C-alpha positions in Angstrom: 0.0 0.0 0.0 2.9 2.3 0.8 4.4 1.6 -2.6 1.2 2.2 -4.5 0.5 5.4 -2.6 4.0 6.9 -3.3 4.0 5.9 -7.0 0.5 7.0 -7.6 1.0 10.4 -5.9 4.2 10.9 -7.9 2.5 10.2 -11.2 -0.6 12.2 -10.5 1.5 15.2 -9.5 3.5 14.9 -12.7 0.4 14.6 -14.9 -0.9 17.8 -13.1 2.3 19.6 -14.0 2.0 18.5 -17.7 -1.6 19.6 -17.8 -0.8 22.9 -16.1 2.0 23.7 -18.6 0.4 22.4 -21.8 -3.3 23.0 -21.1 -4.1 19.7 -22.8 -4.7 16.1 -21.8 -4.7 14.9 -25.4 -1.7 12.5 -25.7 -1.5 13.1 -29.5 -1.1 16.8 -28.9 1.7 16.3 -26.3 4.3 15.1 -28.8 8.0 15.6 -27.9 7.6 16.9 -24.3 11.0 15.5 -23.5 12.6 17.8 -26.1 14.3 20.9 -24.4 12.6 23.1 -27.0 9.2 22.2 -25.4 10.5 22.9 -21.9 9.6 19.7 -20.0 12.7 17.5 -20.0 13.0 17.2 -16.2 9.3 16.5 -15.8 9.7 13.9 -18.5 12.6 12.3 -16.6 10.5 12.1 -13.5 7.6 10.5 -15.4 10.0 7.9 -16.8 11.2 7.1 -13.3 7.7 7.0 -12.0 6.6 4.7 -14.8 9.6 2.4 -14.1 8.7 2.3 -10.4 5.0 1.5 -11.2 6.1 -1.2 -13.7 8.1 -2.9 -11.0 11.6 -2.3 -12.2 14.2 -3.7 -9.6 15.7 -1.0 -7.4 12.5 0.8 -6.8 9.8 0.3 -4.3 7.3 -1.1 -6.8 9.5 -4.1 -7.5 9.7 -5.0 -3.8 6.0 -4.8 -3.3 5.1 -6.9 -6.4 7.9 -9.4 -5.7 6.7 -9.9 -2.1 3.1 -10.5 -3.2 4.0 -12.8 -6.1 6.4 -14.8 -3.9 3.9 -15.2 -1.2 1.0 -16.1 -3.4 2.6 -18.4 -5.9 2.6 -21.6 -3.8 -1.1 -21.3 -2.9 -2.4 -19.8 -6.2 0.1 -20.5 -9.1 -2.2 -19.8 -12.0 -3.7 -16.5 -10.7 -0.2 -15.4 -9.7 1.1 -16.0 -13.2 -1.8 -14.1 -14.7 -1.0 -11.2 -12.3 2.6 -11.3 -13.4 1.5 -11.1 -17.1 -0.7 -8.1 -16.0 2.3 -6.4 -14.6 4.0 -6.9 -18.0 1.1 -5.3 -19.7 1.3 -2.3 -17.4 4.9 -1.8 -18.6 3.6 -1.9 -22.2 1.0 0.8 -21.4 3.6 3.0 -19.8 5.9 2.6 -22.8 3.1 3.6 -25.2 2.4 6.7 -23.1 6.0 7.7 -22.9 6.5 7.2 -26.6 3.5 9.2 -27.6 3.7 12.1 -25.1 7.4 12.5 -24.3 9.4 10.8 -27.1 7.0 11.5 -29.9 8.2 13.4 -33.0 8.4 17.1 -32.5 5.7 18.3 -34.8 3.2 21.2 -34.8 0.6 20.1 -32.2 -3.1 20.3 -32.5 -3.4 23.0 -29.9 -3.6 26.1 -29.9 -2.4 27.0 -33.4 -1.4 24.2 -35.8 1.1 26.4 -37.6 3.4 27.1 -34.7 5.1 24.9 -32.1 4.4 26.6 -28.8 7.1 27.1 -26.2 5.8 25.9 -22.9 6.2 27.9 -19.7 9.2 26.8 -17.6 8.7 24.4 -14.8 10.0 25.9 -11.6 11.5 24.4 -8.5 8.2 25.0 -6.8 6.5 22.5 -9.2 9.3 19.9 -9.0 9.9 19.9 -5.3 6.9 17.7 -4.3 7.6 15.1 -7.0 11.3 15.1 -6.0 10.3 14.5 -2.4 8.1 11.6 -3.4 10.9 10.2 -5.5 13.3 9.9 -2.6 11.3 7.2 -0.6 10.6 5.4 -3.9 14.3 5.0 -4.5 15.3 4.6 -0.8 12.7 1.9 0.0 13.5 0.2 -3.3 17.2 0.0 -2.4 16.6 -0.7 1.3 13.3 -2.6 1.5 13.9 -3.9 4.9 13.5 -0.4 6.4 9.8 -0.7 5.4 9.2 -4.4 5.5 10.4 -4.7 9.1 7.1 -3.2 10.2 5.1 -5.5 8.0 6.8 -8.6 9.3 6.0 -7.6 12.9 2.4 -7.0 12.1 2.0 -10.3 10.3 3.7 -12.3 13.0 1.5 -10.7 15.6 -1.7 -11.5 13.7 -0.9 -15.2 13.3 -2.3 -17.5 16.0 
């Protein structure tokens, strides 16, 4: 739950920054946001890291959460666990499609506001990037040091067992 909360909060904050700066939620209109000409390369970097954490890449808190659940459930429920592992792989595919279309897409004249010109987006200040950066720290720290978080879980689970 901690993993999901941290990663979801990070991604929602970053989507809010993208919407605030671009004024659009249309993925096809957000081509090339990673390009420095558009002004969101640091935000794009944070979205890539958030997507990696959500997809369960090792070294991030999402991997620890998914691995713990899959390891614990595989012996009792092998087929549903394998289906869930495949679902995790599909999550990675969805994130790659999003990143390709919105951040790595070709730099073309977008649909908004004038098709003839490529608008320069307002800069993203440190006030906008501080909350996502603060969420990124525990995502990486708990991913590299999972026992700092799991020690409380083990205590609670051992206490609940008869």
